[in-house]
DRENRODREN-111656 format. One record per residue: residue number from 0; residue in one letter; x, y, z of N, C-alpha, C in turn. Coordinates in nm, 4 decimals, padded with zeros to 6 digits. Atoms other than C-alpha are relative to their C-alpha. Example, Ala and Ser with C-alpha at 12.3 -4.5 7.8 and 13.67 -1.06 7.14 Angstrom:
<recs>
<0, "A", <00.0890, -00.1190, 00.0000>, <01.2300, -00.4500, 00.7800>, <00.0900, 00.1200, 00.0000>> <1, "S", <-00.0820, -00.1190, -00.0060>, <01.3670, -00.1060, 00.7140>, <-00.0770, 00.1090, 00.0730>> 
</recs>
This chain:
<recs>
<0, "M", <-00.0237, -00.1076, -00.1209>, <-01.5496, -02.2817, -02.0130>, <00.0984, -00.1019, 00.1189>> <1, "P", <-00.0918, -00.0114, -00.1020>, <-01.2160, -02.2593, -01.8459>, <-00.0148, -00.0105, 00.1611>> <2, "K", <00.0193, -00.0736, -00.1407>, <-01.2758, -02.3058, -01.4870>, <00.1675, -00.0500, 00.0996>> <3, "D", <-00.0815, 00.0636, -00.1019>, <-01.0101, -02.3597, -01.1349>, <-00.0210, -00.0953, 00.0368>> <4, "K", <00.0458, 00.1716, -00.1011>, <-00.9681, -02.6080, -00.8766>, <-00.1495, 00.0755, 00.0814>> <5, "Q", <00.1375, -00.0565, -00.0847>, <-01.2638, -02.3502, -00.7100>, <-00.1210, -00.0105, -00.0421>> <6, "D", <00.1158, 00.0419, 00.0150>, <-01.4891, -02.4130, -00.9328>, <-00.0103, 00.1506, -00.1111>> <7, "R", <-00.0213, -00.1474, 00.0275>, <-01.4592, -02.0273, -01.0899>, <00.0170, -00.0228, -00.1305>> <8, "I", <-00.0314, -00.0563, 00.1468>, <-01.4506, -01.9022, -01.4461>, <00.1306, 00.0117, 00.0424>> <9, "V", <-00.0753, -00.0915, -00.0161>, <-01.1227, -01.7874, -01.5451>, <00.0823, 00.0356, -00.1899>> <10, "C", <-00.0621, -00.0499, 00.1671>, <-00.9409, -01.6558, -01.8672>, <00.0604, -00.0971, -00.0503>> <11, "V", <-00.1387, 00.1471, 00.0383>, <-00.7551, -01.8888, -02.0956>, <00.1306, -00.0119, 00.0007>> <12, "T", <-00.1086, 00.0189, 00.0147>, <-00.4908, -01.7038, -02.1043>, <00.0484, 00.0411, 00.1542>> <13, "H", <-00.0498, -00.0482, -00.1387>, <-00.4739, -01.5860, -01.7099>, <-00.0715, -00.0989, 00.0951>> <14, "T", <00.0607, 00.0872, -00.0835>, <-00.5603, -01.9154, -01.5432>, <-00.0314, 00.0229, 00.1184>> <15, "D", <-00.0028, 00.0182, -00.1602>, <-00.5096, -01.8154, -01.1991>, <-00.1283, 00.1143, -00.0151>> <16, "V", <00.0683, -00.0592, -00.0545>, <-00.7470, -01.5314, -01.2252>, <-00.1675, -00.0266, -00.0154>> <17, "P", <00.2119, 00.0159, 00.0367>, <-01.1521, -01.5158, -01.2139>, <00.0108, 00.0706, -00.1165>> <18, "M", <00.0793, -00.1224, 00.0791>, <-01.3550, -01.3948, -01.4791>, <-00.1001, 00.1026, 00.0930>> <19, "G", <00.0711, -00.0024, -00.1093>, <-01.5568, -01.1632, -01.3259>, <-00.1993, 00.0229, -00.1138>> <20, "R", <00.1054, 00.0381, 00.1257>, <-01.9423, -01.1918, -01.4545>, <-00.0673, 00.1580, -00.0057>> <21, "I", <00.1033, -00.1385, 00.0402>, <-02.0806, -00.8685, -01.6458>, <-00.0976, 00.0092, 00.0439>> <22, "P", <00.1715, -00.0001, -00.0598>, <-02.4419, -00.7913, -01.4409>, <-00.0679, 00.0278, -00.1261>> <23, "G", <00.1053, -00.0285, 00.0521>, <-02.7586, -00.8203, -01.5864>, <00.0349, -00.1276, -00.1733>> <24, "F", <00.0417, 00.1535, 00.1113>, <-02.8469, -01.0524, -01.9143>, <00.0765, 00.0916, -00.1559>> <25, "H", <-00.0547, -00.0653, 00.1539>, <-02.7150, -00.9672, -02.3284>, <-00.0600, -00.0839, -00.0388>> <26, "A", <00.1055, 00.0657, 00.0965>, <-02.8126, -01.0973, -02.6128>, <00.0925, 00.0202, -00.1755>> <27, "L", <-00.0552, 00.0277, 00.1168>, <-02.6490, -01.2204, -02.9369>, <-00.1129, 00.0033, -00.1356>> <28, "T", <00.0782, -00.0278, 00.0738>, <-02.8519, -01.0769, -03.1972>, <00.0063, -00.0825, -00.1183>> <29, "K", <00.0207, 00.0589, 00.1235>, <-03.0063, -01.2750, -03.5036>, <00.0114, 00.1010, -00.1279>> <30, "V", <-00.0810, -00.0759, 00.1111>, <-02.8443, -01.1318, -03.8303>, <-00.0406, -00.0595, -00.1335>> <31, "N", <00.0432, 00.0776, 00.1011>, <-03.0354, -01.2146, -04.1648>, <00.0722, 00.0880, -00.0943>> <32, "K", <-00.1034, -00.0629, 00.0999>, <-02.7817, -01.1683, -04.4840>, <-00.0452, -00.0528, -00.1193>> <33, "N", <00.0948, 00.0331, 00.2101>, <-02.9053, -01.1764, -04.9100>, <00.1779, 00.0480, 00.0061>> <34, "K", <-00.1393, -00.0518, 00.0876>, <-02.6029, -01.0928, -05.1202>, <-00.0089, 00.1433, -00.0038>> <35, "S", <-00.0508, -00.1680, -00.0525>, <-02.6049, -00.7082, -05.0944>, <-00.0328, 00.0428, 00.1529>> <36, "K", <00.0042, -00.0211, -00.0611>, <-02.7355, -00.6528, -04.7632>, <-00.0055, -00.0528, 00.1609>> <37, "V", <00.0137, 00.0800, -00.0913>, <-02.7699, -00.7468, -04.3899>, <-00.0663, 00.1086, 00.1111>> <38, "S", <00.1563, -00.0579, -00.0691>, <-03.0419, -00.6823, -04.1335>, <00.0288, -00.0614, 00.1215>> <39, "F", <-00.0467, 00.0492, -00.1867>, <-02.9559, -00.6803, -03.7076>, <-00.1632, -00.0602, -00.0093>> <40, "M", <00.1888, -00.0176, -00.1000>, <-03.3230, -00.8207, -03.5706>, <00.0352, -00.0193, 00.1409>> <41, "P", <-00.0196, 00.0115, -00.1879>, <-03.2868, -00.7461, -03.2185>, <-00.1138, -00.0334, 00.0695>> <42, "S", <00.0768, 00.0744, -00.0748>, <-03.6123, -00.8727, -03.1253>, <-00.0146, -00.1761, -00.0537>> <43, "S", <-00.0653, 00.1764, -00.0582>, <-03.4154, -01.2138, -03.1889>, <00.0835, -00.0298, 00.0046>> <44, "G", <-00.1359, 00.0660, 00.0107>, <-03.1360, -01.4039, -03.1271>, <00.0207, -00.0588, 00.1300>> <45, "I", <-00.0402, 00.0745, -00.1347>, <-02.9629, -01.5424, -02.7852>, <-00.0210, 00.0339, 00.0831>> <46, "P", <-00.0104, -00.1109, -00.1150>, <-02.9733, -01.3923, -02.4353>, <00.0807, -00.0914, 00.0694>> <47, "V", <-00.1154, 00.0621, 00.0081>, <-02.6525, -01.4688, -02.3021>, <00.0451, 00.0839, 00.1420>> <48, "V", <-00.1299, -00.0410, -00.1582>, <-02.4517, -01.4148, -01.9306>, <00.1644, 00.0012, -00.0890>> <49, "A", <-00.0725, -00.0621, 00.0629>, <-02.1596, -01.2358, -02.0046>, <00.1743, -00.0048, 00.1096>> <50, "F", <-00.1146, -00.0673, -00.0682>, <-01.7567, -01.2412, -01.8374>, <00.0789, 00.0465, -00.0367>> <51, "A", <-00.1006, -00.0844, 00.0321>, <-01.4708, -01.0640, -01.8644>, <00.1350, -00.0042, 00.0851>> <52, "C", <-00.0609, 00.0233, -00.0882>, <-01.1088, -01.0727, -01.7563>, <00.0661, 00.1304, 00.0377>> <53, "N", <-00.0511, -00.1600, -00.0257>, <-00.9903, -00.7525, -01.6171>, <00.1275, 00.0040, 00.0004>> <54, "I", <-00.1310, -00.0252, 00.0186>, <-00.6375, -00.8218, -01.6967>, <-00.0504, 00.0259, -00.1358>> <55, "C", <-00.0183, -00.0315, 00.1194>, <-00.7087, -00.8476, -02.0478>, <-00.0820, 00.0425, -00.1017>> <56, "G", <00.1028, -00.0661, 00.1251>, <-01.0396, -00.7471, -02.1967>, <-00.0480, -00.1801, -00.0282>> <57, "Y", <00.1388, 00.1130, 00.0672>, <-01.1555, -01.1229, -02.3140>, <-00.1083, -00.0042, 00.1187>> <58, "I", <00.1519, -00.0294, -00.0694>, <-01.5525, -01.1693, -02.3018>, <00.0236, -00.1563, -00.0766>> <59, "E", <00.0558, 00.1246, 00.0381>, <-01.6799, -01.5256, -02.2912>, <-00.1302, 00.0146, 00.0198>> <60, "T", <00.0763, -00.0311, -00.0129>, <-02.0183, -01.5169, -02.3237>, <-00.1127, -00.1613, 00.0140>> <61, "Y", <00.0774, 00.1590, -00.0158>, <-02.3117, -01.8630, -02.2260>, <-00.0892, 00.0079, -00.0165>> <62, "S", <00.1485, 00.0080, -00.0688>, <-02.6563, -01.9442, -02.2532>, <-00.0760, 00.0611, 00.1312>> <63, "A", <00.0226, -00.0573, -00.1153>, <-02.8424, -01.7097, -01.9955>, <-00.1107, -00.1520, -00.0166>> <64, "V", <00.0988, 00.0671, -00.0262>, <-03.1411, -01.9587, -02.0609>, <00.0736, -00.1560, 00.0614>> <65, "K", <-00.0263, 00.0966, -00.0380>, <-02.9112, -02.2580, -01.9367>, <00.0641, 00.0386, 00.1202>> <66, "T", <-00.0362, -00.0857, -00.1446>, <-02.8227, -02.0635, -01.5680>, <-00.1216, -00.0367, 00.0563>> <67, "D", <00.0750, -00.0533, -00.0957>, <-02.9870, -02.0464, -01.2888>, <-00.0551, 00.1251, 00.0125>> <68, "E", <00.0425, -00.1889, 00.0011>, <-02.9941, -01.6925, -01.3293>, <-00.1017, 00.0309, -00.0830>> <69, "W", <00.1004, -00.0945, 00.0851>, <-03.2437, -01.6628, -01.6052>, <-00.1150, -00.0392, 00.0459>> <70, "S", <00.1463, 00.0546, -00.0775>, <-03.5581, -01.8075, -01.4082>, <00.0087, 00.0257, 00.1599>> <71, "N", <-00.0002, -00.0258, -00.1383>, <-03.4376, -01.7399, -01.0151>, <00.0560, 00.1405, -00.0307>> <72, "V", <-00.0809, -00.1054, -00.0612>, <-03.3338, -01.4185, -00.8626>, <00.1275, -00.0322, 00.0962>> <73, "R", <-00.1503, 00.0703, -00.0390>, <-02.9427, -01.4150, -00.7372>, <00.0598, 00.1119, 00.1301>> <74, "L", <-00.0255, -00.1153, -00.1110>, <-02.8048, -01.2327, -00.4511>, <00.1242, 00.0388, 00.0072>> <75, "Y", <-00.1200, -00.0877, 00.0753>, <-02.5533, -00.9573, -00.5460>, <00.0080, 00.0709, 00.1816>> <76, "V", <-00.0775, -00.0766, -00.0245>, <-02.3230, -00.7302, -00.3424>, <00.0471, 00.0699, -00.0666>> <77, "K", <-00.1131, -00.1331, 00.1146>, <-02.1191, -00.3768, -00.4376>, <00.1149, -00.0198, 00.0604>> <78, "C", <-00.1514, 00.0203, -00.0522>, <-01.8171, -00.4103, -00.4047>, <00.0311, 00.1593, 00.0539>> <79, "K", <-00.0406, -00.1613, -00.0754>, <-01.6808, -00.0991, -00.1614>, <00.1410, 00.0502, -00.0356>> <80, "T", <-00.1387, -00.0367, 00.0649>, <-01.3812, -00.0525, -00.3786>, <-00.0567, 00.0385, -00.1302>> <81, "C", <00.0213, -00.0599, 00.2045>, <-01.5206, 00.0226, -00.7728>, <-00.1202, -00.0116, 00.0081>> <82, "G", <00.1388, -00.0501, -00.0136>, <-01.8638, -00.0037, -00.6572>, <-00.0880, -00.1148, -00.1631>> <83, "N", <00.0734, 00.1448, 00.0862>, <-01.9854, -00.2916, -00.9152>, <-00.0633, -00.0903, 00.0239>> <84, "D", <00.1067, 00.0749, -00.0462>, <-02.2478, -00.5360, -00.8455>, <00.0816, -00.1354, -00.0542>> <85, "F", <-00.0729, 00.1112, 00.0601>, <-02.1189, -00.8900, -00.8419>, <-00.1039, -00.0693, 00.1443>> <86, "I", <00.0985, 00.0971, -00.0034>, <-02.2912, -01.2273, -00.7624>, <00.0512, -00.0393, 00.1863>> <87, "S", <-00.0624, 00.0365, -00.0708>, <-02.2471, -01.2830, -00.4359>, <00.0384, -00.1624, 00.0655>> <88, "P", <-00.0327, 00.1737, 00.0062>, <-02.1076, -01.6968, -00.3230>, <-00.0438, -00.0024, 00.0297>> <89, "V", <00.1545, 00.0456, -00.0772>, <-02.3431, -01.7221, -00.0521>, <-00.1330, 00.0395, -00.0762>> <90, "Q", <00.1541, -00.0579, 00.0637>, <-02.6961, -01.7935, -00.2417>, <-00.0552, -00.0720, 00.0993>> <91, "M", <00.1118, 00.0944, -00.0888>, <-03.0055, -01.8983, -00.0599>, <-00.1516, 00.1014, -00.0687>> <92, "N", <00.0801, -00.1140, 00.0297>, <-03.3625, -01.7999, -00.1384>, <-00.0528, 00.1174, 00.1164>> <93, "E", <00.0060, -00.1392, -00.1228>, <-03.5229, -01.4942, 00.0062>, <-00.0967, -00.0164, 00.1176>> <94, "D", <00.0310, 00.0289, -00.0974>, <-03.7146, -01.6785, 00.2556>, <00.1121, -00.0405, 00.0961>> <95, "G", <-00.0935, 00.0431, -00.1062>, <-03.3639, -01.8260, 00.4065>, <00.1092, 00.1336, 00.0082>> <96, "F", <-00.0764, -00.1072, 00.0268>, <-03.1941, -01.4647, 00.2865>, <-00.0838, 00.0485, 00.1915>> <97, "H", <00.0096, -00.0852, -00.0894>, <-03.4228, -01.2974, 00.5673>, <-00.0254, -00.0526, 00.1597>> <98, "S", <-00.0052, 00.0028, -00.1036>, <-03.3839, -01.5719, 00.8615>, <00.1137, 00.0178, 00.0449>> <99, "S", <-00.1312, 00.0451, -00.0023>, <-03.0358, -01.5992, 00.7905>, <00.0863, 00.1633, 00.0891>> <100, "K", <-00.0703, -00.1282, -00.0833>, <-02.7478, -01.4410, 00.9643>, <00.1985, -00.0197, -00.0589>> <101, "I", <-00.1232, -00.0245, 00.0975>, <-02.4646, -01.2939, 00.7312>, <00.1175, 00.0921, 00.0650>> <102, "T", <-00.1221, -00.1223, -00.0575>, <-02.1637, -01.1361, 00.9104>, <00.1597, 00.0210, -00.0074>> <103, "N", <-00.0953, -00.0306, -00.0081>, <-01.8397, -01.0249, 00.8436>, <00.0536, -00.1620, -00.1164>> <104, "N", <00.0205, 00.0573, 00.1229>, <-01.8550, -01.2620, 00.5057>, <00.1401, 00.0744, -00.0810>> <105, "S", <-00.0745, -00.0577, 00.1344>, <-01.4829, -01.2164, 00.2661>, <-00.0662, -00.0098, -00.0924>> <106, "Y", <00.0277, 00.0440, 00.1609>, <-01.5521, -01.2025, -00.0833>, <00.1060, 00.1014, -00.0843>> <107, "Q", <-00.0409, -00.1053, 00.0925>, <-01.3738, -01.0961, -00.3627>, <-00.0538, 00.0357, -00.1282>> <108, "C", <00.1153, -00.0794, 00.0919>, <-01.5093, -00.8512, -00.5945>, <00.0526, -00.0711, -00.1548>> <109, "L", <00.0000, 00.1253, 00.1025>, <-01.5015, -01.0723, -00.9479>, <00.0517, 00.1014, -00.1309>> <110, "F", <-00.0193, -00.1724, 00.0719>, <-01.3993, -00.6354, -01.1595>, <00.0946, 00.0151, 00.0505>> <111, "C", <-00.0935, -00.0469, -00.1016>, <-01.1535, -00.5167, -00.8934>, <00.1085, -00.1004, 00.0376>> <112, "G", <-00.1169, 00.1299, -00.0509>, <-01.0294, -00.8477, -00.7379>, <00.0624, 00.0889, 00.1709>> <113, "K", <-00.0287, -00.0123, -00.1488>, <-01.0019, -00.6637, -00.4198>, <-00.1229, -00.0433, 00.1209>> <114, "M", <00.1122, 00.0884, -00.0964>, <-01.1117, -00.8677, -00.1150>, <-00.0614, 00.1003, 00.1275>> <115, "D", <00.0416, -00.1392, -00.0988>, <-01.3354, -00.6678, 00.1525>, <-00.1148, -00.1497, 00.0394>> <116, "T", <00.0957, 00.0137, -00.0723>, <-01.6073, -00.7634, 00.4111>, <-00.1446, 00.0015, -00.0054>> <117, "Y", <00.1326, -00.0724, 00.0290>, <-01.9764, -00.7861, 00.3638>, <-00.0929, -00.0272, 00.1230>> <118, "N", <00.0717, 00.0773, -00.1544>, <-02.2568, -00.8536, 00.6620>, <-00.1286, -00.0215, -00.1076>> <119, "K", <00.1286, 00.0404, -00.0667>, <-02.6046, -00.9078, 00.6382>, <-00.0680, 00.0691, -00.1100>> <120, "E", <00.0028, -00.1058, 00.0534>, <-02.7070, -00.5644, 00.5189>, <00.0724, 00.0013, -00.0987>> <121, "D", <-00.0047, -00.0652, 00.1508>, <-02.5067, -00.5186, 00.2211>, <-00.0447, -00.0539, -00.1486>> <122, "H", <00.0844, 00.1102, 00.0332>, <-02.6779, -00.8505, 00.0360>, <-00.1007, 00.1156, -00.0524>> <123, "F", <00.0680, -00.0234, 00.0407>, <-02.8999, -00.7667, -00.2117>, <-00.0915, -00.0694, -00.1339>> <124, "F", <00.0557, 00.0935, 00.1441>, <-03.1568, -00.9868, -00.4783>, <-00.0525, 00.1447, -00.1049>> <125, "K", <00.0494, -00.0744, 00.0759>, <-03.2216, -00.8691, -00.8176>, <00.0170, -00.0960, -00.1085>> 
</recs>
């Protein structure tokens, strides 16, 4: 997992560009193969989280069960430019969120790279 100095996952080719987290969970499906037939087993496999480089399309996947996202809800914002949901750099539990004041925080969208300002009402859990 290549990371930059700010601990963000980066592309192996574009090491100065953070990769965007593809929202949700995905799966590597189990496959059974015998001499003449390949059978995909959609009910078996490994849940993964995926990241993509928005320059070249390079994709990396990591086991979802090794991440805290698998068992915890995360705080997200919707990019004001491209409309994609991305994980907020500010994370806290729901109790902490309700008593917090989040005002004029600048975040860079991991999908389109645009920087914008976000307030508490822009954040949501999923």
